[in-house]
C-alpha positions as CSV (number, residue, x, y, z in Angstrom):
1,M,74.3,-158.1,36.3
2,H,70.9,-157.0,35.0
3,A,69.8,-154.3,32.6
4,F,66.4,-152.7,32.4
5,K,65.1,-152.2,28.9
6,R,64.4,-148.6,28.1
7,N,62.0,-149.8,25.4
8,E,59.7,-151.3,28.0
9,I,59.6,-147.9,29.8
10,V,58.7,-146.2,26.5
11,L,55.9,-148.7,25.7
12,F,54.5,-148.4,29.2
13,T,54.3,-144.6,29.1
14,R,53.0,-144.1,25.5
15,K,49.9,-142.2,26.3
16,K,48.2,-139.3,24.5
17,E,48.0,-137.1,27.5
18,E,49.5,-133.7,27.4
19,K,49.8,-133.6,31.2
20,M,51.4,-137.1,31.5
21,D,53.2,-137.6,34.8
22,W,56.3,-139.0,33.2
23,I,58.3,-139.1,36.5
24,Q,55.7,-141.2,38.3
25,S,55.3,-143.4,35.3
26,W,59.1,-144.1,35.0
27,K,59.2,-145.0,38.7
28,D,56.2,-147.4,38.4
29,T,57.8,-149.0,35.4
30,L,61.2,-149.4,37.2
31,F,59.5,-151.3,40.0
32,L,57.6,-153.4,37.5
33,L,60.8,-154.4,35.9
34,L,62.5,-155.2,39.2
35,D,59.5,-157.5,39.9
36,D,59.7,-158.9,36.4
37,V,63.1,-160.6,37.0
38,P,62.5,-164.3,37.8
39,V,62.7,-164.9,41.5
40,S,65.2,-167.6,40.9
41,L,67.6,-165.1,39.3
42,R,67.2,-162.2,41.7
43,E,69.5,-163.6,44.4
44,V,72.4,-163.9,41.9
45,V,72.1,-160.4,40.4
46,A,75.5,-158.9,41.0
47,S,75.0,-155.4,39.7
48,V,72.5,-153.1,37.9
49,A,73.0,-150.3,35.4
50,I,70.3,-148.4,33.4
51,D,70.4,-146.6,30.1
52,G,68.1,-143.6,29.7
53,T,67.2,-141.1,27.0
54,S,69.8,-138.5,26.4
55,A,68.8,-134.9,27.4
56,T,65.7,-136.0,29.3
57,T,66.0,-133.9,32.3
58,I,64.6,-133.9,35.9
59,I,65.2,-131.3,38.6
60,I,64.8,-132.4,42.2
61,D,64.8,-130.7,45.6
62,S,67.7,-132.4,47.5
63,R,65.9,-131.8,50.8
64,S,62.4,-133.0,50.1
65,E,63.5,-135.3,47.3
66,E,60.5,-134.1,45.3
67,P,60.5,-132.9,41.7
68,L,60.7,-129.1,41.3
69,S,59.2,-129.3,37.8
70,R,57.7,-131.7,35.3
71,A,60.2,-133.8,33.3
72,F,61.8,-132.1,30.2
73,L,61.7,-134.7,27.5
74,Y,64.7,-135.4,25.1
75,N,63.1,-133.7,22.1
76,E,61.7,-130.7,23.9
77,S,63.2,-127.4,22.8
78,C,63.6,-124.4,25.0
79,P,64.3,-121.6,22.6
80,D,63.9,-119.0,25.3
81,A,67.2,-120.1,26.9
82,L,69.2,-120.6,23.7
83,P,70.5,-117.0,23.3
84,L,71.8,-117.0,26.8
85,V,73.4,-120.4,26.4
86,K,75.1,-119.3,23.1
87,S,76.4,-116.2,24.9
88,I,78.4,-118.3,27.4
89,A,79.3,-121.5,25.5
90,P,81.9,-121.8,22.8
91,A,80.6,-121.5,19.2
92,K,79.1,-124.7,17.8
93,H,79.2,-126.4,21.2
94,T,76.8,-129.3,21.8
95,V,74.8,-127.2,24.3
96,C,74.0,-124.6,21.6
97,S,70.8,-126.4,20.7
98,G,67.4,-125.6,22.1
99,S,66.9,-129.3,23.1
100,S,70.2,-129.5,25.0
101,T,70.1,-130.3,28.7
102,L,71.7,-127.0,29.5
103,C,69.0,-125.0,27.7
104,K,66.4,-126.9,29.7
105,L,68.3,-126.1,32.9
106,V,68.6,-122.4,32.0
107,S,64.9,-122.2,31.0
108,W,63.9,-123.7,34.3
109,W,66.3,-121.5,36.3
110,N,64.9,-118.3,34.7
111,S,61.3,-119.2,35.3
112,Y,61.2,-121.0,38.7
113,P,60.0,-118.5,41.2
114,S,61.1,-120.0,44.5
115,S,64.5,-120.8,46.2
116,K,66.8,-122.9,44.0
117,E,69.7,-123.4,46.4
118,S,68.7,-127.1,47.2
119,A,67.9,-128.0,43.6
120,V,69.9,-130.7,41.7
121,L,69.7,-131.7,38.1
122,L,69.4,-135.3,37.1
123,H,69.1,-137.1,33.8
124,Q,66.5,-139.9,33.3
125,A,69.0,-142.7,34.0
126,D,70.5,-140.8,37.0
127,W,67.1,-140.4,38.6
128,L,66.1,-144.0,38.1
129,L,69.4,-145.2,39.5
130,W,69.0,-142.8,42.5
131,L,65.8,-144.6,43.4
132,L,67.9,-147.7,43.8
133,H,71.0,-146.4,45.5
134,G,69.8,-143.3,47.3
135,K,72.8,-141.0,46.7
136,L,71.4,-137.9,45.0
137,G,73.4,-136.0,42.3
138,V,75.5,-138.7,40.5
139,S,75.7,-139.0,36.7
140,D,78.0,-140.4,34.0
141,Y,80.0,-138.5,31.4
142,N,77.7,-139.7,28.5
143,N,74.5,-138.4,30.0
144,A,76.3,-135.2,31.2
145,L,77.6,-134.3,27.8
146,K,74.6,-132.2,26.8
147,V,74.6,-130.2,30.0
148,G,78.2,-129.1,29.1
149,Y,80.5,-131.6,30.7
150,D,83.8,-131.9,28.8
151,P,84.7,-135.6,28.4
152,Q,88.2,-134.7,27.1
153,M,89.0,-132.5,30.1
154,D,87.0,-134.9,32.3
155,S,85.4,-132.0,34.1
156,Y,82.9,-129.2,33.8
157,P,84.5,-126.3,31.9
158,P,85.1,-123.0,33.7
159,W,82.6,-121.1,31.6
160,L,79.9,-123.4,33.0
161,L,81.1,-123.5,36.6
162,S,81.0,-119.7,36.7
163,Q,77.2,-119.7,36.2
164,P,74.8,-119.1,39.1
165,Y,73.1,-122.5,38.5
166,S,76.3,-124.5,38.5
167,H,75.5,-126.0,41.9
168,L,72.7,-127.9,40.3
169,L,75.2,-129.9,38.2
170,P,75.6,-133.6,39.3
171,S,79.0,-135.2,40.0
172,V,80.2,-137.2,37.1
173,Q,81.7,-140.7,36.9
174,D,82.7,-143.0,34.1
175,P,79.8,-145.2,32.9
176,G,79.8,-148.5,34.7
177,T,81.3,-147.1,38.0
178,K,80.0,-148.4,41.3
179,I,77.9,-145.9,43.1
180,G,76.7,-148.0,46.0
181,C,74.7,-151.0,47.0
182,M,71.0,-151.3,46.4
183,K,68.9,-149.6,49.1
184,E,67.8,-152.0,51.9
185,D,64.1,-151.3,51.5
186,I,64.2,-152.0,47.7
187,R,66.5,-155.0,48.1
188,T,64.3,-156.7,50.7
189,Q,61.0,-155.8,48.9
190,F,62.1,-157.6,45.7
191,G,64.6,-160.1,47.1
192,Y,67.9,-158.9,45.7
193,P,71.2,-159.8,47.4
194,K,72.8,-157.5,50.0
195,D,75.9,-156.9,47.9
196,C,73.9,-156.0,44.7
197,L,75.8,-153.0,43.2
198,I,74.2,-150.0,41.5
199,C,76.5,-148.6,38.8
200,T,76.4,-145.4,36.7
201,G,74.6,-145.9,33.4
202,T,74.7,-144.2,30.0
203,T,72.4,-143.0,27.2
204,D,70.3,-145.3,25.2
205,S,72.2,-144.9,22.0
206,I,75.6,-145.4,23.7
207,A,74.2,-148.6,25.3
208,A,73.0,-149.8,21.9
209,F,76.5,-149.2,20.5
210,L,78.1,-151.1,23.4
211,A,75.7,-154.0,22.8
212,A,76.7,-154.2,19.1
213,R,80.3,-154.7,20.1
214,A,81.7,-152.4,17.4
215,T,85.3,-151.9,18.3
216,Q,87.2,-150.4,15.2
217,P,87.1,-146.9,13.8
218,G,84.8,-146.8,10.8
219,K,82.3,-149.1,12.4
220,A,78.9,-147.5,13.1
221,V,75.7,-148.4,14.8
222,T,72.3,-147.1,13.8
223,S,69.7,-147.5,16.6
224,L,66.2,-147.8,15.1
225,G,64.0,-147.2,18.1
226,S,61.3,-144.6,18.7
227,T,63.9,-142.2,17.1
228,L,66.8,-142.8,14.8
229,A,70.2,-142.4,16.4
230,I,73.6,-143.0,14.7
231,K,76.9,-143.5,16.4
232,L,80.2,-143.8,14.5
233,L,83.5,-144.9,16.1
234,S,86.0,-142.3,15.1
235,S,89.6,-141.5,15.9
236,R,88.7,-137.8,15.9
237,R,86.3,-135.8,18.0
238,V,83.7,-133.9,16.0
239,E,81.2,-131.3,17.4
240,D,78.9,-129.0,15.6
241,A,75.6,-127.8,17.2
242,R,74.5,-126.3,14.0
243,F,73.7,-129.8,12.8
244,G,73.1,-131.6,16.1
245,V,76.4,-133.4,15.9
246,Y,78.3,-134.3,19.1
247,S,80.9,-136.8,20.3
248,H,80.8,-139.1,23.3
249,R,84.0,-140.4,24.8
250,L,84.6,-144.2,24.5
251,D,87.9,-145.0,26.2
252,D,90.6,-143.5,23.9
253,K,88.2,-143.0,20.9
254,W,85.1,-141.0,20.1
255,L,81.5,-141.9,19.3
256,V,80.5,-139.2,16.9
257,G,76.8,-139.0,15.9
258,G,73.4,-137.5,16.4
259,A,69.8,-138.3,16.9
260,S,67.0,-137.6,14.6
261,N,63.3,-137.3,15.6
262,T,62.3,-139.6,12.8
263,G,62.0,-143.3,13.5
264,G,59.8,-145.9,14.9
265,A,57.5,-143.6,16.8
266,V,56.2,-142.3,13.5
267,L,55.7,-145.8,12.1
268,R,53.8,-146.9,15.2
269,H,51.6,-143.8,14.9
270,L,50.6,-144.8,11.4
271,F,50.6,-148.6,11.5
272,T,50.1,-151.5,14.0
273,D,52.9,-154.0,14.5
274,E,50.9,-156.5,12.5
275,Q,50.4,-154.1,9.6
276,L,54.1,-153.2,9.6
277,E,55.0,-156.9,9.3
278,K,52.5,-157.8,6.6
279,L,53.1,-154.6,4.5
280,S,56.9,-155.0,4.7
281,E,56.7,-158.5,3.3
282,Q,55.2,-157.0,0.1
283,I,57.9,-154.4,-0.4
284,N,60.6,-154.8,-3.1
285,P,63.6,-153.4,-1.3
286,F,65.6,-153.1,-4.6
287,E,63.1,-150.8,-6.1
288,I,63.6,-147.1,-5.5
289,S,60.6,-145.3,-4.0
290,P,59.7,-142.0,-5.8
291,L,58.1,-140.7,-2.6
292,D,60.0,-138.0,-0.7
293,Y,59.0,-137.7,2.9
294,Y,60.4,-136.3,6.1
295,P,58.7,-138.5,8.7
296,L,58.3,-136.7,12.1
297,Q,55.7,-137.3,14.7
298,A,55.7,-133.6,15.7
299,V,57.2,-130.3,14.7
300,G,61.0,-130.1,15.1
301,E,64.2,-131.9,14.1
302,R,67.6,-132.3,15.8
303,F,69.8,-134.1,13.3
304,P,71.1,-134.0,10.6
305,V,69.3,-130.7,10.5
306,A,68.8,-128.8,13.7
307,D,65.5,-127.0,13.1
308,P,62.9,-126.8,15.9
309,K,60.4,-125.5,13.4
310,M,60.7,-128.3,10.8
311,E,57.3,-129.6,9.9
312,P,56.6,-133.3,9.3
313,R,56.2,-134.2,5.7
314,L,54.1,-137.4,5.1
315,H,52.1,-136.4,2.0
316,P,51.0,-137.1,-0.6
317,R,49.8,-140.5,0.6
318,P,49.3,-143.1,-2.2
319,E,46.3,-145.4,-2.2
320,S,48.5,-148.4,-1.6
321,D,49.7,-148.8,2.0
322,V,52.6,-150.9,0.8
323,E,53.8,-148.0,-1.4
324,Y,53.2,-145.6,1.5
325,L,55.3,-147.7,4.0
326,H,58.0,-148.2,1.4
327,G,58.2,-144.4,0.9
328,I,58.5,-143.8,4.6
329,L,61.1,-146.5,5.2
330,E,63.2,-145.2,2.3
331,S,62.8,-141.6,3.4
332,I,64.1,-142.5,6.9
333,A,67.0,-144.3,5.2
334,R,67.8,-141.1,3.2
335,I,67.9,-139.2,6.5
336,E,70.3,-141.8,7.9
337,A,72.5,-141.5,4.8
338,K,72.6,-137.7,5.1
339,G,73.7,-138.1,8.7
340,Y,76.6,-140.3,7.9
341,K,77.7,-138.1,5.0
342,L,77.6,-135.1,7.3
343,L,79.8,-136.8,9.9
344,K,82.4,-137.5,7.2
345,D,82.2,-133.9,5.9
346,L,82.8,-132.6,9.4
347,G,86.0,-134.7,9.8
348,A,85.0,-138.0,11.4
349,T,86.4,-141.3,10.3
350,P,84.5,-142.4,7.2
351,V,81.9,-145.1,7.9
352,E,82.7,-148.6,6.5
353,E,80.0,-150.7,7.9
354,V,76.7,-150.1,9.7
355,I,75.4,-152.4,12.4
356,T,71.7,-152.1,13.2
357,S,70.1,-152.3,16.7
358,G,66.7,-151.5,18.2
359,G,63.3,-152.6,17.2
360,G,63.7,-151.6,13.6
361,S,66.5,-154.1,13.1
362,K,64.0,-156.9,12.9
363,N,62.7,-155.6,9.6
364,Q,64.8,-157.4,6.9
365,K,63.3,-155.4,4.0
366,W,64.2,-152.2,5.7
367,I,67.8,-153.4,6.2
368,K,68.0,-154.1,2.4
369,I,66.5,-150.7,1.6
370,R,69.1,-149.0,3.9
371,E,71.9,-151.0,2.4
372,R,71.0,-149.7,-1.1
373,V,70.5,-146.1,0.0
374,L,73.6,-146.0,2.2
375,G,75.8,-147.9,-0.3
376,L,77.4,-149.7,2.6
377,P,77.2,-153.2,4.1
378,V,74.4,-153.2,6.7
379,C,73.9,-156.0,9.2
380,K,71.8,-156.7,12.3
381,A,73.7,-156.7,15.6
382,D,73.9,-160.0,17.4
383,Q,72.5,-158.1,20.4
384,T,70.0,-155.5,19.3
385,E,68.7,-154.3,22.7
386,A,70.3,-151.3,24.4
387,A,69.6,-153.1,27.6
388,Y,72.4,-155.5,26.7
389,G,74.9,-152.6,26.6
390,A,73.7,-151.4,30.0
391,A,74.2,-155.0,31.3
392,L,77.8,-154.9,30.0
393,L,78.3,-151.7,32.0
394,A,76.8,-153.4,35.1
395,M,79.2,-156.3,34.6
396,K,82.1,-153.9,34.3
397,G,81.2,-152.3,37.6
398,A,80.9,-155.6,39.3
399,C,84.2,-156.9,38.0
400,E,86.1,-153.7,38.9
401,N,84.6,-153.8,42.4
402,A,85.6,-157.4,42.8
403,T,89.2,-156.6,41.7
404,F,89.3,-153.7,44.1
405,D,88.0,-155.8,46.9
């Protein structure tokens, strides 16, 4: 099994270019990662799965296999499509948010001038996996949630299937399901075995949850990556698009949560890694910061407030960089606490313990700040990379295929 780290893709594509060719960049990075696996290990890789950013959307022509538009990124809002989506979807549904995959699909559908009959919608993980297996139009029920897939019914709902763009929707499998073997040209180019399986993936925050091995209701995982994503294992499904809250299926339970636009991307914009490390060492995590920020890298928030017009709030800036960083870290912790309180208020199983994954989990001072603000035990996951969760899905696919065979 092998998993490709989404963080490496993010780092590779972090450029300040408005016209960034994200699709080509992701493809280049995928092949770099394939080549990065030690040659001695490639021949024993049994299966591959990839986690990708939820609601990052790509539309491909199934005949030419070329993109029909630029990539729609996870935090991009399409307010032009929101009224139409709200008119067809149930109230408070996950798709009733401007940044949902369905809003992006509807916005593209209404603006694309040419024939759309051969178009197919893919999520970031779907597209990258397609490059490896060659079967266009396959997704998983985690990535497909924000386009309207109902994981409880295990199908697309009638209100969605009745729309003129429903033929763009990919087929949906359980995460970690065998799609096929790695394409011959890719396999031979990089030296992978003939029977190397390509399996359906998942979203990055779901992969981070799987990596943390949280198995009981009340256990939660906060993924501190470029954004802040929280996932709480709950006995009850909770959905409310007004607050950016949605539930993913996880076997017979539900992963309730949301993703804020605050997080590591803001920190990296303000400080270098070396500065973050040195300044954090000087913070007293038991001291309450009086600074009240809402750290965003750009306008717009998804959770725990769904407001595409929310402005970043990172001022006033004190003279001390230590105080400034302390204020930012504590403000992000307050957003996290507000998120978990919201989930409880909406009916999810109350959180009992928070496990931390992602790059931010390395900052021990931040963990202590969060523990104080949340009023809950907070610990670092044994496995902090979402890629480990994707590897577990790859292993699942390989084991199920071996059993079937």
